[in-house]
C-alpha positions in Angstrom: 130.1 117.4 26.9 133.3 115.7 25.8 131.3 113.0 24.0 129.5 115.6 21.7 130.6 115.9 18.1 132.3 119.1 17.1 131.9 120.6 13.6 132.6 124.0 12.1 129.7 125.8 10.5 129.8 127.6 7.2 128.2 130.7 8.6 130.9 131.6 11.2 130.9 135.4 11.4 133.7 137.9 11.2 133.9 138.3 14.9 133.9 134.7 16.1 134.7 131.2 14.9 131.6 129.1 15.6 131.4 125.4 16.0 128.4 123.2 16.5 128.7 121.0 19.7 126.3 118.2 19.2 122.8 119.2 18.1 121.9 121.7 20.8 125.0 123.7 21.5 127.5 126.0 19.8 131.1 127.1 20.8 132.0 130.7 20.1 135.7 131.7 19.9 136.7 135.3 19.3 139.0 135.7 16.2 141.1 138.5 17.7 141.6 140.5 20.9 139.3 143.1 19.6 136.3 140.9 19.6 136.7 139.7 23.2 134.7 142.6 24.7 131.7 141.7 22.5 131.8 138.1 23.7 131.9 139.2 27.3 129.1 141.6 26.6 127.0 138.6 25.6 128.0 136.9 28.8 126.8 139.9 30.7 123.4 140.5 29.0 122.1 137.1 27.7 121.3 135.7 31.1 119.4 138.9 31.9 117.1 138.9 28.9 116.8 135.2 27.7 113.7 134.4 29.8 111.9 137.7 29.1 111.7 137.6 25.3 109.0 136.1 23.0 111.6 134.3 20.7 114.7 132.3 21.4 118.1 133.9 21.9 121.3 132.1 22.8 121.7 131.0 26.4 125.2 131.0 27.9 126.0 127.4 29.1 129.6 127.8 29.9 132.5 130.4 29.8 136.0 129.1 29.1 139.1 130.8 30.3 142.1 131.5 28.0 144.6 128.6 27.9 145.8 127.0 24.7 143.2 129.2 23.1 144.3 132.7 23.9 140.9 134.4 24.5 137.9 133.7 26.6 135.3 131.6 24.8 131.7 130.5 25.4 129.4 127.5 24.9 125.9 128.7 24.1 122.6 127.1 23.1 122.1 126.7 19.4 119.2 128.8 18.0 117.6 127.0 15.1 116.2 128.9 12.1 117.2 130.2 8.7 118.4 133.6 7.5 115.6 135.6 6.0 116.8 135.6 2.4 114.1 136.7 0.0 110.7 136.5 1.6 107.4 136.8 -0.1 104.7 139.2 1.0 103.0 136.8 3.4 106.4 135.8 5.0 107.4 139.5 5.3 104.1 140.2 7.1 104.7 137.5 9.6 108.3 138.6 10.2 107.2 142.2 10.6 104.7 141.3 13.4 106.9 138.9 15.2 110.2 140.9 15.0 108.3 144.1 15.9 106.9 142.3 19.0 110.4 141.0 19.9 112.0 144.4 19.8 109.1 146.1 21.7 109.6 143.5 24.5 113.4 143.8 24.4 113.3 147.6 24.7 111.0 147.3 27.8 113.4 145.0 29.8 115.0 146.8 32.7 118.6 148.0 32.0 119.9 146.4 35.2 121.3 149.7 36.4 123.6 150.2 33.5 124.5 153.6 32.3 123.5 154.8 28.8 125.3 156.2 25.8 128.2 155.8 23.4 130.9 156.3 26.0 130.1 153.0 27.5 128.5 151.0 24.6 129.9 152.3 21.4 128.7 154.8 18.7 125.5 152.9 17.9 124.2 153.7 21.4 124.7 157.4 20.6 123.4 159.8 18.1 122.7 159.0 14.4 124.4 162.2 13.5 127.9 163.1 14.8 131.1 164.5 13.3 132.3 160.9 12.9 129.2 159.8 11.0 129.3 163.0 8.9 132.8 161.9 7.9 131.6 158.5 6.9 128.9 160.0 4.7 131.4 162.4 3.1 133.9 159.6 2.5 131.3 157.3 1.0 130.0 160.0 -1.3 133.5 160.5 -2.7 134.2 156.8 -3.0 130.9 156.2 -4.9 131.4 159.1 -7.3 131.6 156.6 -10.2 128.0 155.5 -9.4 126.3 158.6 -7.9 126.4 162.4 -8.2 128.7 163.2 -5.4 127.1 166.6 -4.7 123.6 165.0 -4.7 124.6 162.4 -2.2 126.0 165.1 0.1 122.9 167.2 -0.3 120.7 164.2 0.6 122.7 163.6 3.7 122.5 167.4 4.6 118.7 167.2 4.4 118.5 163.9 6.3 120.9 164.7 9.1 118.6 167.2 10.7 117.1 164.7 13.1 114.7 165.3 16.1 116.0 164.5 19.6 115.3 161.1 21.1 111.8 161.1 22.5 112.2 158.2 24.9 114.6 157.2 27.7 117.5 155.0 26.8 116.8 151.4 26.8 118.4 148.0 26.1 119.2 147.8 22.4 120.6 144.9 20.3 122.4 147.3 18.0 122.7 145.0 15.0 119.3 143.7 14.0 120.4 142.8 10.5 119.4 139.9 8.3 122.5 138.1 9.4 121.3 138.1 13.0 117.6 137.4 12.5 116.4 133.8 12.1 113.1 132.8 10.6 110.8 129.8 10.2 109.6 128.6 6.8 106.5 130.8 7.1 108.6 133.9 7.7 107.9 134.3 11.4 110.7 135.0 13.8 112.6 131.9 15.0 115.2 133.7 17.0 117.8 136.5 17.2 121.5 136.0 17.6 124.8 137.9 18.1 124.3 140.2 21.1 127.9 141.3 21.2 127.0 145.0 20.5 124.2 145.1 23.0 124.0 148.2 25.2 121.8 150.9 26.6 120.9 153.7 24.1 118.4 155.1 21.7 116.1 152.4 20.4 116.1 153.9 16.9 119.3 151.9 16.2 117.3 148.6 16.3 115.0 149.7 13.4 117.5 150.8 10.8 117.5 147.4 9.0 113.7 147.6 8.5 114.4 149.2 5.1 116.6 146.3 4.0 114.5 143.4 5.2 111.0 144.6 4.5 109.0 146.2 1.7 106.8 149.2 2.5 103.6 147.6 3.7 105.2 145.1 6.1 107.7 147.8 7.2 104.8 150.0 8.3 103.2 147.0 10.1 106.6 146.4 11.8 106.7 150.0 12.9 103.2 149.7 14.3 103.8 146.5 16.3 107.1 147.8 17.6 105.4 151.0 18.7 107.8 153.4 17.0 106.9 157.1 17.1 107.6 159.5 14.2 110.7 161.0 15.8 112.3 157.6 16.5 111.5 156.4 12.9 113.2 159.5 11.4 116.3 158.8 13.5 116.2 155.2 12.4 116.0 156.0 8.7 118.9 158.4 9.1 121.0 155.6 10.5 119.8 153.4 7.6 120.9 155.9 4.9 124.5 156.0 6.1 124.9 152.4 7.5 123.2 149.7 5.4 123.0 152.3 2.5 126.1 154.3 1.8 128.6 152.3 3.7 127.5 149.0 2.3 128.3 150.2 -1.2 131.5 151.9 -0.2 132.9 149.0 1.8 131.8 146.2 -0.5 132.6 147.6 -4.0 132.2 144.2 -5.6 128.4 144.4 -5.3 126.4 145.2 -8.4 122.8 145.5 -9.5 122.6 141.8 -10.4 123.9 140.6 -7.0 122.3 139.9 -3.7 120.0 142.0 -1.6 122.9 144.2 -0.6 122.9 146.0 -3.9 121.8 149.6 -3.6 120.8 152.3 -6.1 120.0 156.0 -6.0 117.1 156.2 -8.4 117.5 160.0 -8.7 121.3 160.2 -8.9 122.7 157.1 -10.3 125.1 157.5 -13.2 124.1 155.7 -16.3 126.8 154.0 -18.2 125.9 156.2 -21.2 125.2 159.5 -19.6 125.6 161.7 -16.5 123.9 161.8 -13.2 120.6 163.4 -12.5 120.0 165.2 -9.2 118.4 163.7 -6.1 114.9 164.8 -5.2 114.7 167.1 -2.2 113.4 164.4 0.0 116.5 162.3 -0.4 117.8 159.2 -2.1 115.1 157.3 -4.1 116.3 153.8 -4.3 115.0 151.4 -6.9 115.6 147.7 -7.3 115.7 145.0 -4.7 114.6 145.5 -1.1 118.0 146.3 0.4 118.1 149.3 -1.9 115.4 150.7 0.4 118.1 151.6 2.9 118.8 154.6 0.6 115.2 155.2 0.0 114.9 155.7 3.7 115.5 159.4 3.0 112.2 159.8 1.4 110.0 157.1 3.0 
């Protein structure tokens, strides 16, 4: 491999520096000690799942030991494709079917004897409602008080947090099926899925929470059907979505505004106008208007 050209890519994530190695490979180097477990988690799981999925995922080609670079690092196959961006209705429909099928297949792969739950795999493999997540919702409500009626946000969360128990046994879950980790072809169909650092064994609802940010209502329902998601799991997913891609996105990225990007969110029923006060949320939760990622907060009423 020494003859292959190395070049940094502009889409290196927050967890790893990523360099292209020739045309077919990539080098992943953890930015800090804290991201080493995620890298090693990929080393554990990618060989187990790569040949069992209907779309490409990275394949581990080599694992480097710490030396001049202080952390373990990997060489993996490069998965070609584009981030979803803004997809039209036909493209969304293709993504819904192909991503739904991918996740249905992933969740059926055997867990290789691994234990389940947040103790081993982090909070996303646990429950969508815990004291910790209650705290995140409460903090976000306070921090967003200039945009939304604080009491209405808390009331929406109070109504949404009453989730049914998981209906299926724990399974393999990706844990971060966001638009940053989904690659598509020009027609919108799934080209691949990347970044398996958070993979673990837990409740499959965690892999559906970004459905509200990537898909409009009709393809979202098709996605649910193809992925074979029952009502209880869907309710748990939308509860994750309300706090994660919804509240915390706004609280943690205050520079976003209604004219920017798909990550802009809005409470249709409780947004403070610049000329007047807030109006209360409907009983069914946060009614988001605007671009598709605002649907993360509309999850409460969908």
